N, C-alpha and C positions, 0 to 999 in steps of 0.2 A: 193349650199351649204347654210346651215342655219347660219345666222350671230350669233355670240356669244353675249349674252346679257351682258350689262355692270354690273359688280359686280358678275357675275356668277363664282362660284368656279370651277376650274379644267375644264376638258373636259366632265363632266357628263351632261346629259340632265336634264333640269329643271323638277322638280316634282311638283305635285299639292299640294296646302296648304289645310289642313283639320283641322278645330278646333274641339278638342275633350275635353269633360268634363270627368274628372276622380275623383272618390272618393279620398280624401286625402291619405288614407292608400294604395289604389291601385297605386296612383301616386308615393308614396314613394317606394313601391315594384318595380315598373317599373324602377325607378331611380337606385335602388340597382342592379337590373338585368342588366341594361344598363352598369353600372360600371363594373360588373363582366365580361361582354363581351367586355369591352373597346369600347363602342359605345356611341353615343349621345342618348338621350331619343327618339328623332325623328327616328333615325336609328333603335333603339330597337323596337319601335312601328311598324315601317314598316316591320321589320323582323317577328314580332309576327303575324301581319295580313297575311303575306305570308304563314306562318306555318298554320294558321287557315284555310285559303281558300283551302289548300291542304288536310286538315283533315276532313272538313265538307262535308258530302255527301248529295245528294238530293233525292236519291231513293234506292231501293233494289239492283240496279246494281252497287252501290258504285260510281256513277258519282260524282266527287268532284266539288266544286265551281270553282276550278282552271280549270277543264275540261270545264265547262260552259263558263268561261272567254275565254279560248283558242278557243272555237268553235264560239263564238259570237263577239269577239273583232274586232274592225275596227277603224281606225283613224277618220273616218267620222261618226258622230252621227246618221244620218239617216240609214246608213248601219247597225250600231250596233243594233238599235231598231228593224229593220226588221229581222235581224238574230235572235235576242232574241225572237221576236214574233213567228217566224217560228219554232224555236227549243225548247224554254222554255217559253211559254206564261204565265206561273204562276208567273214569275218574273217581269212582266210589272206593272208599276204604273198605276193609273187610267187614267192620261192624256196620257200615252203611249198606253193604250188600246184604247182610243178614236182615237189617231193618226192611230193606226193599223187598226181600223174599217174603217176609211176613205180610207187608202191605199189599203186595201184588197178588197174594193168594187169599186174602180175606175179603169176603163179600161186603163186610161192613164199611170198607174204605172206598167203595166204588158205587157210582150210579149204575143201575143195571137195566138191561133191555128185556123187560118183562114179556114183550110180545114175541121174543125169540128165545124163551126159556130162562131168562134171568141172568144171562152171562154179562160180561163186561169186556171192554177193550182196554189195553194198556196205553191209553192216550190221555193227555192232560184234561180234555173236556169231560172225561168220564170219572175223574178223581173227585172224591168227596173230601176236599181239604179240611173242611170243618170237623169231620169225624177223626181225621188223622191228628189234627191239632189237639182235639179233645182227649185223645188216647196216647199222646206223645210220651208222657211220663211212663205209662204202662208199657209201651213199646220198648223204651229204653231199659226198663226193669227186666223185660223178657231177655234182652240182649245180655244184660249183666247177670242173669240167672236168678234174679229176685222174684220173678213172676213167670207164668206160663201163658201160652196162647189161649188157654181156656179162660184167662182173666179178661180177655177182650170181649166186647159185646158181639152178639151174633148179628149177621146181616138181616135186613128187613125181609119180611115175607112178601110175596107178590101182592101188591095192593089191589089187583084186579081179580084175584082168585075168589071163587065162591066161598062163603063161610063154611067151615067144617060143621057137619050135622052134629047135633047134641046126641050123646049116647045116654040112653036111659038104663041105668044099672038095675032098676027094679024089675025089668022084664026077665022072666025066669028061663029063657032059652039062650 
């Protein structure tokens, strides 16, 4: 059970704080609209954003931003970015694109098809989310220049491969 934070009102989950700049006229209009709906201005802005993400579409198939959110949301940030990259790469920021490039090219982050040479497909069912989460701090350090790709673990070897023969160095030839 999640502990209730001191000062939290009611049983509602805590929401994120976002600082927004509004033109004075627009702020006044938002205050009037909030009064009309008997809401706080924060509640009104949250409602307005919810309405907007339902109305804004991204393509001819009328996929809404809300649909994108529902398809890609996860409580874990690494999982969200991977899902976004796989389904809607056009929404990645530059740093997220850099993260995705590393993730998509590293065998350690993928389940592999050993019967066909150990490759992988860029689809969600082949993603090793556990490994990505475990290396998330290192991935972010790579992006910030504090680490390199060599700091990531290597991908596993083929579990079905025959063991390598032992080399006896004492043989004189």
